mmCIF file as gemmi writes it, N, C-alpha and C atoms, coordinates in Angstrom:
data_model
loop_
_atom_site.group_PDB
_atom_site.id
_atom_site.type_symbol
_atom_site.label_atom_id
_atom_site.label_alt_id
_atom_site.label_comp_id
_atom_site.label_asym_id
_atom_site.label_entity_id
_atom_site.label_seq_id
_atom_site.pdbx_PDB_ins_code
_atom_site.Cartn_x
_atom_site.Cartn_y
_atom_site.Cartn_z
_atom_site.occupancy
_atom_site.B_iso_or_equiv
_atom_site.pdbx_formal_charge
_atom_site.auth_seq_id
_atom_site.auth_asym_id
_atom_site.pdbx_PDB_model_num
ATOM 1 N N . UNK Axp A 1 ? 0.817 -1.181 0 1 0 ? 1 A 1
ATOM 2 C CA . UNK Axp A 1 ? 0 0 0 1 0 ? 1 A 1
ATOM 3 C C . UNK Axp A 1 ? 0.855 1.237 0 1 0 ? 1 A 1
ATOM 4 N N . UNK Axp A 2 ? 0.286 2.24 -0.505 1 0 ? 2 A 1
ATOM 5 C CA . UNK Axp A 2 ? 0.974 3.521 -0.573 1 0 ? 2 A 1
ATOM 6 C C . UNK Axp A 2 ? 0.805 4.26 0.746 1 0 ? 2 A 1
ATOM 7 N N . UNK Axp A 3 ? 1.81 5.086 1.083 1 0 ? 3 A 1
ATOM 8 C CA . UNK Axp A 3 ? 1.711 5.899 2.289 1 0 ? 3 A 1
ATOM 9 C C . UNK Axp A 3 ? 0.8 7.093 2.073 1 0 ? 3 A 1
ATOM 10 N N . UNK Axp A 4 ? 0.503 7.39 0.827 1 0 ? 4 A 1
ATOM 11 C CA . UNK Axp A 4 ? -0.34 8.532 0.494 1 0 ? 4 A 1
ATOM 12 C C . UNK Axp A 4 ? -1.812 8.174 0.752 1 0 ? 4 A 1
ATOM 13 N N . UNK Axp A 5 ? -2.549 8.965 1.485 1 0 ? 5 A 1
ATOM 14 C CA . UNK Axp A 5 ? -3.963 8.665 1.725 1 0 ? 5 A 1
ATOM 15 C C . UNK Axp A 5 ? -4.775 8.847 0.447 1 0 ? 5 A 1
ATOM 16 N N . UNK Axp A 6 ? -5.767 7.967 0.254 1 0 ? 6 A 1
ATOM 17 C CA . UNK Axp A 6 ? -6.635 8.07 -0.923 1 0 ? 6 A 1
ATOM 18 C C . UNK Axp A 6 ? -7.662 9.166 -0.727 1 0 ? 6 A 1
ATOM 19 N N . UNK Axp A 7 ? -7.941 9.854 -1.818 1 0 ? 7 A 1
ATOM 20 C CA . UNK Axp A 7 ? -8.992 10.864 -1.806 1 0 ? 7 A 1
ATOM 21 C C . UNK Axp A 7 ? -10.05 10.462 -2.827 1 0 ? 7 A 1
ATOM 22 N N . UNK Axp A 8 ? -11.147 11.13 -2.804 1 0 ? 8 A 1
ATOM 23 C CA . UNK Axp A 8 ? -12.214 10.84 -3.763 1 0 ? 8 A 1
ATOM 24 C C . UNK Axp A 8 ? -11.737 11.029 -5.196 1 0 ? 8 A 1
ATOM 25 N N . UNK Axp A 9 ? -10.75 11.862 -5.408 1 0 ? 9 A 1
ATOM 26 C CA . UNK Axp A 9 ? -10.215 12.103 -6.75 1 0 ? 9 A 1
ATOM 27 C C . UNK Axp A 9 ? -9.384 10.921 -7.248 1 0 ? 9 A 1
ATOM 28 N N . UNK Axp A 10 ? -8.968 10.026 -6.356 1 0 ? 10 A 1
ATOM 29 C CA . UNK Axp A 10 ? -8.169 8.86 -6.738 1 0 ? 10 A 1
ATOM 30 C C . UNK Axp A 10 ? -9.034 7.651 -7.116 1 0 ? 10 A 1
ATOM 31 N N . UNK Axp A 11 ? -10.357 7.744 -6.993 1 0 ? 11 A 1
ATOM 32 C CA . UNK Axp A 11 ? -11.248 6.604 -7.25 1 0 ? 11 A 1
ATOM 33 C C . UNK Axp A 11 ? -11.216 6.227 -8.728 1 0 ? 11 A 1
ATOM 34 N N . UNK Axp A 12 ? -11.041 4.934 -8.99 1 0 ? 12 A 1
ATOM 35 C CA . UNK Axp A 12 ? -11.007 4.405 -10.363 1 0 ? 12 A 1
ATOM 36 C C . UNK Axp A 12 ? -12.302 3.648 -10.618 1 0 ? 12 A 1
ATOM 37 N N . UNK Axp A 13 ? -13.052 4.047 -11.63 1 0 ? 13 A 1
ATOM 38 C CA . UNK Axp A 13 ? -14.321 3.401 -11.923 1 0 ? 13 A 1
ATOM 39 C C . UNK Axp A 13 ? -14.155 2.077 -12.677 1 0 ? 13 A 1
ATOM 40 N N . UNK Axp A 14 ? -12.964 1.749 -13.143 1 0 ? 14 A 1
ATOM 41 C CA . UNK Axp A 14 ? -12.696 0.462 -13.771 1 0 ? 14 A 1
ATOM 42 C C . UNK Axp A 14 ? -12.969 0.381 -15.258 1 0 ? 14 A 1
ATOM 43 N N . UNK Axp A 15 ? -13.05 1.492 -15.94 1 0 ? 15 A 1
ATOM 44 C CA . UNK Axp A 15 ? -13.239 1.42 -17.386 1 0 ? 15 A 1
ATOM 45 C C . UNK Axp A 15 ? -12.146 2.221 -18.078 1 0 ? 15 A 1
ATOM 46 N N . UNK Axp A 16 ? -11.979 1.917 -19.358 1 0 ? 16 A 1
ATOM 47 C CA . UNK Axp A 16 ? -11.026 2.667 -20.168 1 0 ? 16 A 1
ATOM 48 C C . UNK Axp A 16 ? -11.724 3.084 -21.455 1 0 ? 16 A 1
ATOM 49 N N . UNK Axp A 17 ? -11.271 4.114 -22.039 1 0 ? 17 A 1
ATOM 50 C CA . UNK Axp A 17 ? -11.842 4.593 -23.293 1 0 ? 17 A 1
ATOM 51 C C . UNK Axp A 17 ? -11.27 3.774 -24.444 1 0 ? 17 A 1
ATOM 52 N N . UNK Axp A 18 ? -12.111 3.524 -25.434 1 0 ? 18 A 1
ATOM 53 C CA . UNK Axp A 18 ? -11.672 2.813 -26.629 1 0 ? 18 A 1
ATOM 54 C C . UNK Axp A 18 ? -12.118 3.608 -27.838 1 0 ? 18 A 1
ATOM 55 N N . UNK Axp A 19 ? -11.407 3.403 -28.906 1 0 ? 19 A 1
ATOM 56 C CA . UNK Axp A 19 ? -11.791 4.09 -30.142 1 0 ? 19 A 1
ATOM 57 C C . UNK Axp A 19 ? -12.945 3.339 -30.805 1 0 ? 19 A 1
ATOM 58 N N . UNK Axp A 20 ? -13.574 3.964 -31.756 1 0 ? 20 A 1
ATOM 59 C CA . UNK Axp A 20 ? -14.673 3.33 -32.481 1 0 ? 20 A 1
ATOM 60 C C . UNK Axp A 20 ? -14.175 2.103 -33.237 1 0 ? 20 A 1
ATOM 61 N N . UNK Axp A 21 ? -12.935 2.157 -33.749 1 0 ? 21 A 1
ATOM 62 C CA . UNK Axp A 21 ? -12.359 1.018 -34.464 1 0 ? 21 A 1
ATOM 63 C C . UNK Axp A 21 ? -12.192 -0.18 -33.533 1 0 ? 21 A 1
ATOM 64 N N . UNK Axp A 22 ? -11.721 0.078 -32.316 1 0 ? 22 A 1
ATOM 65 C CA . UNK Axp A 22 ? -11.548 -1.007 -31.356 1 0 ? 22 A 1
ATOM 66 C C . UNK Axp A 22 ? -12.897 -1.617 -30.986 1 0 ? 22 A 1
ATOM 67 N N . UNK Axp A 23 ? -13.901 -0.81 -30.844 1 0 ? 23 A 1
ATOM 68 C CA . UNK Axp A 23 ? -15.235 -1.283 -30.521 1 0 ? 23 A 1
ATOM 69 C C . UNK Axp A 23 ? -15.799 -2.12 -31.665 1 0 ? 23 A 1
ATOM 70 N N . UNK Axp A 24 ? -15.552 -1.692 -32.896 1 0 ? 24 A 1
ATOM 71 C CA . UNK Axp A 24 ? -16.041 -2.428 -34.057 1 0 ? 24 A 1
ATOM 72 C C . UNK Axp A 24 ? -15.384 -3.804 -34.15 1 0 ? 24 A 1
ATOM 73 N N . UNK Axp A 25 ? -14.119 -3.917 -33.759 1 0 ? 25 A 1
ATOM 74 C CA . UNK Axp A 25 ? -13.429 -5.208 -33.764 1 0 ? 25 A 1
ATOM 75 C C . UNK Axp A 25 ? -14.116 -6.168 -32.807 1 0 ? 25 A 1
ATOM 76 N N . UNK Axp A 26 ? -14.501 -5.682 -31.655 1 0 ? 26 A 1
ATOM 77 C CA . UNK Axp A 26 ? -15.198 -6.526 -30.679 1 0 ? 26 A 1
ATOM 78 C C . UNK Axp A 26 ? -16.554 -6.955 -31.226 1 0 ? 26 A 1
ATOM 79 N N . UNK Axp A 27 ? -17.282 -6.04 -31.813 1 0 ? 27 A 1
ATOM 80 C CA . UNK Axp A 27 ? -18.584 -6.385 -32.404 1 0 ? 27 A 1
ATOM 81 C C . UNK Axp A 27 ? -18.422 -7.433 -33.504 1 0 ? 27 A 1
ATOM 82 N N . UNK Axp A 28 ? -17.428 -7.247 -34.353 1 0 ? 28 A 1
ATOM 83 C CA . UNK Axp A 28 ? -17.192 -8.198 -35.439 1 0 ? 28 A 1
ATOM 84 C C . UNK Axp A 28 ? -16.814 -9.57 -34.888 1 0 ? 28 A 1
ATOM 85 N N . UNK Axp A 29 ? -16.007 -9.593 -33.844 1 0 ? 29 A 1
ATOM 86 C CA . UNK Axp A 29 ? -15.608 -10.866 -33.241 1 0 ? 29 A 1
ATOM 87 C C . UNK Axp A 29 ? -16.812 -11.584 -32.642 1 0 ? 29 A 1
ATOM 88 N N . UNK Axp A 30 ? -17.698 -10.845 -31.985 1 0 ? 30 A 1
ATOM 89 C CA . UNK Axp A 30 ? -18.899 -11.456 -31.413 1 0 ? 30 A 1
ATOM 90 C C . UNK Axp A 30 ? -19.811 -11.992 -32.506 1 0 ? 30 A 1
ATOM 91 N N . UNK Axp A 31 ? -19.944 -11.254 -33.6 1 0 ? 31 A 1
ATOM 92 C CA . UNK Axp A 31 ? -20.776 -11.705 -34.707 1 0 ? 31 A 1
ATOM 93 C C . UNK Axp A 31 ? -20.189 -12.955 -35.347 1 0 ? 31 A 1
ATOM 94 N N . UNK Axp A 32 ? -18.874 -12.973 -35.522 1 0 ? 32 A 1
ATOM 95 C CA . UNK Axp A 32 ? -18.219 -14.145 -36.099 1 0 ? 32 A 1
ATOM 96 C C . UNK Axp A 32 ? -18.397 -15.354 -35.189 1 0 ? 32 A 1
ATOM 97 N N . UNK Axp A 33 ? -18.287 -15.147 -33.891 1 0 ? 33 A 1
ATOM 98 C CA . UNK Axp A 33 ? -18.484 -16.242 -32.937 1 0 ? 33 A 1
ATOM 99 C C . UNK Axp A 33 ? -19.897 -16.794 -33.055 1 0 ? 33 A 1
ATOM 100 N N . UNK Axp A 34 ? -20.884 -15.922 -33.158 1 0 ? 34 A 1
ATOM 101 C CA . UNK Axp A 34 ? -22.272 -16.363 -33.289 1 0 ? 34 A 1
ATOM 102 C C . UNK Axp A 34 ? -22.463 -17.159 -34.584 1 0 ? 34 A 1
ATOM 103 N N . UNK Axp A 35 ? -21.859 -16.695 -35.671 1 0 ? 35 A 1
ATOM 104 C CA . UNK Axp A 35 ? -21.965 -17.408 -36.951 1 0 ? 35 A 1
ATOM 105 C C . UNK Axp A 35 ? -21.306 -18.774 -36.877 1 0 ? 35 A 1
ATOM 106 N N . UNK Axp A 36 ? -20.137 -18.839 -36.261 1 0 ? 36 A 1
ATOM 107 C CA . UNK Axp A 36 ? -19.429 -20.113 -36.133 1 0 ? 36 A 1
ATOM 108 C C . UNK Axp A 36 ? -20.188 -21.081 -35.228 1 0 ? 36 A 1
ATOM 109 N N . UNK Axp A 37 ? -20.781 -20.566 -34.174 1 0 ? 37 A 1
ATOM 110 C CA . UNK Axp A 37 ? -21.566 -21.412 -33.276 1 0 ? 37 A 1
ATOM 111 C C . UNK Axp A 37 ? -22.755 -22.004 -34.013 1 0 ? 37 A 1
ATOM 112 N N . UNK Axp A 38 ? -23.409 -21.196 -34.817 1 0 ? 38 A 1
ATOM 113 C CA . UNK Axp A 38 ? -24.543 -21.672 -35.604 1 0 ? 38 A 1
ATOM 114 C C . UNK Axp A 38 ? -24.094 -22.72 -36.624 1 0 ? 38 A 1
ATOM 115 N N . UNK Axp A 39 ? -22.983 -22.463 -37.3 1 0 ? 39 A 1
ATOM 116 C CA . UNK Axp A 39 ? -22.462 -23.416 -38.281 1 0 ? 39 A 1
ATOM 117 C C . UNK Axp A 39 ? -22.069 -24.73 -37.62 1 0 ? 39 A 1
ATOM 118 N N . UNK Axp A 40 ? -21.483 -24.649 -36.441 1 0 ? 40 A 1
ATOM 119 C CA . UNK Axp A 40 ? -21.093 -25.853 -35.712 1 0 ? 40 A 1
ATOM 120 C C . UNK Axp A 40 ? -22.323 -26.671 -35.335 1 0 ? 40 A 1
ATOM 121 N N . UNK Axp A 41 ? -23.37 -26.018 -34.874 1 0 ? 41 A 1
ATOM 122 C CA . UNK Axp A 41 ? -24.598 -26.723 -34.514 1 0 ? 41 A 1
ATOM 123 C C . UNK Axp A 41 ? -25.194 -27.413 -35.74 1 0 ? 41 A 1
ATOM 124 N N . UNK Axp A 42 ? -25.176 -26.733 -36.869 1 0 ? 42 A 1
ATOM 125 C CA . UNK Axp A 42 ? -25.708 -27.305 -38.102 1 0 ? 42 A 1
ATOM 126 C C . UNK Axp A 42 ? -24.883 -28.511 -38.544 1 0 ? 42 A 1
ATOM 127 N N . UNK Axp A 43 ? -23.573 -28.386 -38.483 1 0 ? 43 A 1
ATOM 128 C CA . UNK Axp A 43 ? -22.684 -29.479 -38.881 1 0 ? 43 A 1
ATOM 129 C C . UNK Axp A 43 ? -22.835 -30.67 -37.943 1 0 ? 43 A 1
ATOM 130 N N . UNK Axp A 44 ? -22.948 -30.402 -36.66 1 0 ? 44 A 1
ATOM 131 C CA . UNK Axp A 44 ? -23.134 -31.472 -35.684 1 0 ? 44 A 1
ATOM 132 C C . UNK Axp A 44 ? -24.445 -32.204 -35.949 1 0 ? 44 A 1
ATOM 133 N N . UNK Axp A 45 ? -25.484 -31.46 -36.249 1 0 ? 45 A 1
ATOM 134 C CA . UNK Axp A 45 ? -26.782 -32.056 -36.549 1 0 ? 45 A 1
ATOM 135 C C . UNK Axp A 45 ? -26.703 -32.927 -37.802 1 0 ? 45 A 1
ATOM 136 N N . UNK Axp A 46 ? -26.032 -32.432 -38.828 1 0 ? 46 A 1
ATOM 137 C CA . UNK Axp A 46 ? -25.882 -33.212 -40.059 1 0 ? 46 A 1
ATOM 138 C C . UNK Axp A 46 ? -25.088 -34.489 -39.803 1 0 ? 46 A 1
ATOM 139 N N . UNK Axp A 47 ? -24.033 -34.385 -39.013 1 0 ? 47 A 1
ATOM 140 C CA . UNK Axp A 47 ? -23.221 -35.573 -38.712 1 0 ? 47 A 1
ATOM 141 C C . UNK Axp A 47 ? -24.056 -36.616 -37.976 1 0 ? 47 A 1
ATOM 142 N N . UNK Axp A 48 ? -24.886 -36.18 -37.044 1 0 ? 48 A 1
ATOM 143 C CA . UNK Axp A 48 ? -25.742 -37.12 -36.31 1 0 ? 48 A 1
ATOM 144 C C . UNK Axp A 48 ? -26.762 -37.766 -37.24 1 0 ? 48 A 1
ATOM 145 N N . UNK Axp A 49 ? -27.349 -36.976 -38.141 1 0 ? 49 A 1
ATOM 146 C CA . UNK Axp A 49 ? -28.306 -37.533 -39.1 1 0 ? 49 A 1
ATOM 147 C C . UNK Axp A 49 ? -27.64 -38.552 -40.021 1 0 ? 49 A 1
ATOM 148 N N . UNK Axp A 50 ? -26.416 -38.257 -40.477 1 0 ? 50 A 1
ATOM 149 C CA . UNK Axp A 50 ? -25.691 -39.21 -41.323 1 0 ? 50 A 1
ATOM 150 C C . UNK Axp A 50 ? -25.412 -40.502 -40.561 1 0 ? 50 A 1
ATOM 151 N N . UNK Axp A 51 ? -24.973 -40.38 -39.315 1 0 ? 51 A 1
ATOM 152 C CA . UNK Axp A 51 ? -24.71 -41.554 -38.485 1 0 ? 51 A 1
ATOM 153 C C . UNK Axp A 51 ? -25.981 -42.383 -38.321 1 0 ? 51 A 1
ATOM 154 N N . UNK Axp A 52 ? -27.082 -41.702 -37.992 1 0 ? 52 A 1
ATOM 155 C CA . UNK Axp A 52 ? -28.349 -42.395 -37.798 1 0 ? 52 A 1
ATOM 156 C C . UNK Axp A 52 ? -28.837 -43.07 -39.084 1 0 ? 52 A 1
ATOM 157 N N . UNK Axp A 53 ? -28.519 -42.516 -40.223 1 0 ? 53 A 1
ATOM 158 C CA . UNK Axp A 53 ? -28.93 -43.104 -41.497 1 0 ? 53 A 1
ATOM 159 C C . UNK Axp A 53 ? -28.063 -44.306 -41.867 1 0 ? 53 A 1
ATOM 160 N N . UNK Axp A 54 ? -26.782 -44.253 -41.559 1 0 ? 54 A 1
ATOM 161 C CA . UNK Axp A 54 ? -25.842 -45.294 -41.984 1 0 ? 54 A 1
ATOM 162 C C . UNK Axp A 54 ? -25.844 -46.508 -41.056 1 0 ? 54 A 1
ATOM 163 N N . UNK Axp A 55 ? -26.057 -46.296 -39.762 1 0 ? 55 A 1
ATOM 164 C CA . UNK Axp A 55 ? -25.975 -47.408 -38.815 1 0 ? 55 A 1
ATOM 165 C C . UNK Axp A 55 ? -26.958 -48.546 -39.111 1 0 ? 55 A 1
ATOM 166 N N . UNK Axp A 56 ? -28.218 -48.285 -39.49 1 0 ? 56 A 1
ATOM 167 C CA . UNK Axp A 56 ? -29.083 -49.429 -39.828 1 0 ? 56 A 1
ATOM 168 C C . UNK Axp A 56 ? -28.538 -50.26 -40.991 1 0 ? 56 A 1
ATOM 169 N N . UNK Axp A 57 ? -27.94 -49.614 -41.973 1 0 ? 57 A 1
ATOM 170 C CA . UNK Axp A 57 ? -27.337 -50.354 -43.084 1 0 ? 57 A 1
ATOM 171 C C . UNK Axp A 57 ? -26.222 -51.262 -42.577 1 0 ? 57 A 1
ATOM 172 N N . UNK Axp A 58 ? -25.338 -50.709 -41.772 1 0 ? 58 A 1
ATOM 173 C CA . UNK Axp A 58 ? -24.224 -51.513 -41.247 1 0 ? 58 A 1
ATOM 174 C C . UNK Axp A 58 ? -24.726 -52.644 -40.353 1 0 ? 58 A 1
ATOM 175 N N . UNK Axp A 59 ? -25.716 -52.36 -39.515 1 0 ? 59 A 1
ATOM 176 C CA . UNK Axp A 59 ? -26.258 -53.404 -38.644 1 0 ? 59 A 1
ATOM 177 C C . UNK Axp A 59 ? -26.915 -54.52 -39.447 1 0 ? 59 A 1
ATOM 178 N N . UNK Axp A 60 ? -27.628 -54.153 -40.513 1 0 ? 60 A 1
ATOM 179 C CA . UNK Axp A 60 ? -28.231 -55.173 -41.37 1 0 ? 60 A 1
ATOM 180 C C . UNK Axp A 60 ? -27.173 -55.991 -42.095 1 0 ? 60 A 1
ATOM 181 N N . UNK Axp A 61 ? -26.101 -55.352 -42.519 1 0 ? 61 A 1
ATOM 182 C CA . UNK Axp A 61 ? -25.021 -56.088 -43.188 1 0 ? 61 A 1
ATOM 183 C C . UNK Axp A 61 ? -24.305 -57.037 -42.223 1 0 ? 61 A 1
ATOM 184 N N . UNK Axp A 62 ? -24.259 -56.682 -40.949 1 0 ? 62 A 1
ATOM 185 C CA . UNK Axp A 62 ? -23.609 -57.531 -39.945 1 0 ? 62 A 1
ATOM 186 C C . UNK Axp A 62 ? -24.505 -58.674 -39.478 1 0 ? 62 A 1
ATOM 187 N N . UNK Axp A 63 ? -25.78 -58.59 -39.742 1 0 ? 63 A 1
ATOM 188 C CA . UNK Axp A 63 ? -26.714 -59.617 -39.281 1 0 ? 63 A 1
ATOM 189 C C . UNK Axp A 63 ? -26.402 -60.962 -39.945 1 0 ? 63 A 1
ATOM 190 N N . UNK Axp A 64 ? -26.594 -62.01 -39.199 1 0 ? 64 A 1
ATOM 191 C CA . UNK Axp A 64 ? -26.386 -63.383 -39.69 1 0 ? 64 A 1
ATOM 192 C C . UNK Axp A 64 ? -24.999 -63.59 -40.299 1 0 ? 64 A 1
ATOM 193 N N . UNK Axp A 65 ? -23.942 -63.379 -39.536 1 0 ? 65 A 1
ATOM 194 C CA . UNK Axp A 65 ? -22.585 -63.525 -40.089 1 0 ? 65 A 1
ATOM 195 C C . UNK Axp A 65 ? -22.245 -64.96 -40.48 1 0 ? 65 A 1
ATOM 196 N N . UNK Axp A 66 ? -23.036 -65.936 -39.998 1 0 ? 66 A 1
ATOM 197 C CA . UNK Axp A 66 ? -22.743 -67.329 -40.343 1 0 ? 66 A 1
ATOM 198 C C . UNK Axp A 66 ? -23.143 -67.651 -41.783 1 0 ? 66 A 1
ATOM 199 N N . UNK Axp A 67 ? -23.939 -66.791 -42.399 1 0 ? 67 A 1
ATOM 200 C CA . UNK Axp A 67 ? -24.347 -67.017 -43.783 1 0 ? 67 A 1
ATOM 201 C C . UNK Axp A 67 ? -23.319 -66.385 -44.717 1 0 ? 67 A 1
ATOM 202 N N . UNK Axp A 68 ? -23.026 -67.096 -45.807 1 0 ? 68 A 1
ATOM 203 C CA . UNK Axp A 68 ? -21.995 -66.658 -46.744 1 0 ? 68 A 1
ATOM 204 C C . UNK Axp A 68 ? -22.477 -65.596 -47.734 1 0 ? 68 A 1
ATOM 205 N N . UNK Axp A 69 ? -23.765 -65.533 -47.969 1 0 ? 69 A 1
ATOM 206 C CA . UNK Axp A 69 ? -24.29 -64.638 -48.985 1 0 ? 69 A 1
ATOM 207 C C . UNK Axp A 69 ? -25.389 -63.744 -48.409 1 0 ? 69 A 1
ATOM 208 N N . UNK Axp A 70 ? -25.559 -62.588 -49.043 1 0 ? 70 A 1
ATOM 209 C CA . UNK Axp A 70 ? -26.617 -61.663 -48.666 1 0 ? 70 A 1
ATOM 210 C C . UNK Axp A 70 ? -27.6 -61.601 -49.826 1 0 ? 70 A 1
ATOM 211 N N . UNK Axp A 71 ? -28.854 -61.864 -49.536 1 0 ? 71 A 1
ATOM 212 C CA . UNK Axp A 71 ? -29.9 -61.746 -50.549 1 0 ? 71 A 1
ATOM 213 C C . UNK Axp A 71 ? -30.403 -60.31 -50.509 1 0 ? 71 A 1
ATOM 214 N N . UNK Axp A 72 ? -30.258 -59.593 -51.617 1 0 ? 72 A 1
ATOM 215 C CA . UNK Axp A 72 ? -30.585 -58.163 -51.645 1 0 ? 72 A 1
ATOM 216 C C . UNK Axp A 72 ? -31.268 -57.803 -52.957 1 0 ? 72 A 1
ATOM 217 N N . UNK Axp A 73 ? -32.562 -58.112 -53.069 1 0 ? 73 A 1
ATOM 218 C CA . UNK Axp A 73 ? -33.274 -57.78 -54.307 1 0 ? 73 A 1
ATOM 219 C C . UNK Axp A 73 ? -33.429 -56.268 -54.455 1 0 ? 73 A 1
ATOM 220 N N . UNK Axp A 74 ? -33.473 -55.803 -55.654 1 0 ? 74 A 1
ATOM 221 C CA . UNK Axp A 74 ? -33.605 -54.376 -55.978 1 0 ? 74 A 1
ATOM 222 C C . UNK Axp A 74 ? -32.519 -53.524 -55.32 1 0 ? 74 A 1
ATOM 223 N N . UNK Axp A 75 ? -31.353 -54.105 -55.188 1 0 ? 75 A 1
ATOM 224 C CA . UNK Axp A 75 ? -30.224 -53.446 -54.517 1 0 ? 75 A 1
ATOM 225 C C . UNK Axp A 75 ? -29.908 -52.097 -55.142 1 0 ? 75 A 1
ATOM 226 N N . UNK Axp A 76 ? -29.867 -52.029 -56.458 1 0 ? 76 A 1
ATOM 227 C CA . UNK Axp A 76 ? -29.484 -50.782 -57.125 1 0 ? 76 A 1
ATOM 228 C C . UNK Axp A 76 ? -30.445 -49.654 -56.773 1 0 ? 76 A 1
ATOM 229 N N . UNK Axp A 77 ? -31.747 -49.915 -56.858 1 0 ? 77 A 1
ATOM 230 C CA . UNK Axp A 77 ? -32.748 -48.884 -56.575 1 0 ? 77 A 1
ATOM 231 C C . UNK Axp A 77 ? -32.682 -48.427 -55.119 1 0 ? 77 A 1
ATOM 232 N N . UNK Axp A 78 ? -32.511 -49.374 -54.212 1 0 ? 78 A 1
ATOM 233 C CA . UNK Axp A 78 ? -32.447 -49.031 -52.791 1 0 ? 78 A 1
ATOM 234 C C . UNK Axp A 78 ? -31.183 -48.242 -52.465 1 0 ? 78 A 1
ATOM 235 N N . UNK Axp A 79 ? -30.07 -48.624 -53.069 1 0 ? 79 A 1
ATOM 236 C CA . UNK Axp A 79 ? -28.825 -47.877 -52.839 1 0 ? 79 A 1
ATOM 237 C C . UNK Axp A 79 ? -28.893 -46.488 -53.449 1 0 ? 79 A 1
ATOM 238 N N . UNK Axp A 80 ? -29.541 -46.391 -54.6 1 0 ? 80 A 1
ATOM 239 C CA . UNK Axp A 80 ? -29.698 -45.089 -55.232 1 0 ? 80 A 1
ATOM 240 C C . UNK Axp A 80 ? -30.56 -44.171 -54.363 1 0 ? 80 A 1
ATOM 241 N N . UNK Axp A 81 ? -31.643 -44.701 -53.801 1 0 ? 81 A 1
ATOM 242 C CA . UNK Axp A 81 ? -32.508 -43.918 -52.911 1 0 ? 81 A 1
ATOM 243 C C . UNK Axp A 81 ? -31.749 -43.524 -51.637 1 0 ? 81 A 1
ATOM 244 N N . UNK Axp A 82 ? -30.928 -44.431 -51.133 1 0 ? 82 A 1
ATOM 245 C CA . UNK Axp A 82 ? -30.138 -44.131 -49.934 1 0 ? 82 A 1
ATOM 246 C C . UNK Axp A 82 ? -29.113 -43.03 -50.221 1 0 ? 82 A 1
ATOM 247 N N . UNK Axp A 83 ? -28.49 -43.081 -51.391 1 0 ? 83 A 1
ATOM 248 C CA . UNK Axp A 83 ? -27.544 -42.038 -51.779 1 0 ? 83 A 1
ATOM 249 C C . UNK Axp A 83 ? -28.244 -40.683 -51.867 1 0 ? 83 A 1
ATOM 250 N N . UNK Axp A 84 ? -29.461 -40.676 -52.391 1 0 ? 84 A 1
ATOM 251 C CA . UNK Axp A 84 ? -30.241 -39.43 -52.439 1 0 ? 84 A 1
ATOM 252 C C . UNK Axp A 84 ? -30.532 -38.914 -51.035 1 0 ? 84 A 1
ATOM 253 N N . UNK Axp A 85 ? -30.87 -39.834 -50.125 1 0 ? 85 A 1
ATOM 254 C CA . UNK Axp A 85 ? -31.138 -39.447 -48.739 1 0 ? 85 A 1
ATOM 255 C C . UNK Axp A 85 ? -29.889 -38.84 -48.095 1 0 ? 85 A 1
ATOM 256 N N . UNK Axp A 86 ? -28.735 -39.447 -48.306 1 0 ? 86 A 1
ATOM 257 C CA . UNK Axp A 86 ? -27.491 -38.902 -47.766 1 0 ? 86 A 1
ATOM 258 C C . UNK Axp A 86 ? -27.187 -37.525 -48.345 1 0 ? 86 A 1
ATOM 259 N N . UNK Axp A 87 ? -27.447 -37.347 -49.629 1 0 ? 87 A 1
ATOM 260 C CA . UNK Axp A 87 ? -27.228 -36.062 -50.278 1 0 ? 87 A 1
ATOM 261 C C . UNK Axp A 87 ? -28.136 -34.995 -49.679 1 0 ? 87 A 1
ATOM 262 N N . UNK Axp A 88 ? -29.398 -35.361 -49.43 1 0 ? 88 A 1
ATOM 263 C CA . UNK Axp A 88 ? -30.348 -34.423 -48.83 1 0 ? 88 A 1
ATOM 264 C C . UNK Axp A 88 ? -29.896 -34.014 -47.432 1 0 ? 88 A 1
ATOM 265 N N . UNK Axp A 89 ? -29.392 -34.964 -46.664 1 0 ? 89 A 1
ATOM 266 C CA . UNK Axp A 89 ? -28.889 -34.636 -45.315 1 0 ? 89 A 1
ATOM 267 C C . UNK Axp A 89 ? -27.714 -33.674 -45.427 1 0 ? 89 A 1
ATOM 268 N N . UNK Axp A 90 ? -26.811 -33.951 -46.318 1 0 ? 90 A 1
ATOM 269 C CA . UNK Axp A 90 ? -25.608 -33.134 -46.46 1 0 ? 90 A 1
ATOM 270 C C . UNK Axp A 90 ? -25.926 -31.715 -46.916 1 0 ? 90 A 1
ATOM 271 N N . UNK Axp A 91 ? -26.866 -31.593 -47.838 1 0 ? 91 A 1
ATOM 272 C CA . UNK Axp A 91 ? -27.185 -30.266 -48.374 1 0 ? 91 A 1
ATOM 273 C C . UNK Axp A 91 ? -28.246 -29.542 -47.549 1 0 ? 91 A 1
ATOM 274 N N . UNK Axp A 92 ? -28.864 -30.255 -46.605 1 0 ? 92 A 1
ATOM 275 C CA . UNK Axp A 92 ? -29.862 -29.629 -45.745 1 0 ? 92 A 1
ATOM 276 C C . UNK Axp A 92 ? -31.233 -29.54 -46.363 1 0 ? 92 A 1
ATOM 277 N N . UNK Axp A 93 ? -31.488 -30.314 -47.398 1 0 ? 93 A 1
ATOM 278 C CA . UNK Axp A 93 ? -32.816 -30.316 -48.052 1 0 ? 93 A 1
ATOM 279 C C . UNK Axp A 93 ? -33.802 -31.132 -47.252 1 0 ? 93 A 1
């Protein structure tokens, strides 16, 4: 502590002045953070939807491992529809 007694004129309110440019940088950073947070939420949601779409396929392929062959009628049409579904998830349609 200082030996000098404090007076009302020595009181510090705890703020500093900033220029308009400095203030704009903070606003821009907050806006960018909000945009990134939104993008992250969207990407996380898409990743979960892709996982949820793919896991039934993998589980069905793993079923009955003692059998040597998989019977899969209309495979091309079903895979084509599944590819469309994955595309829709990815593009957000």
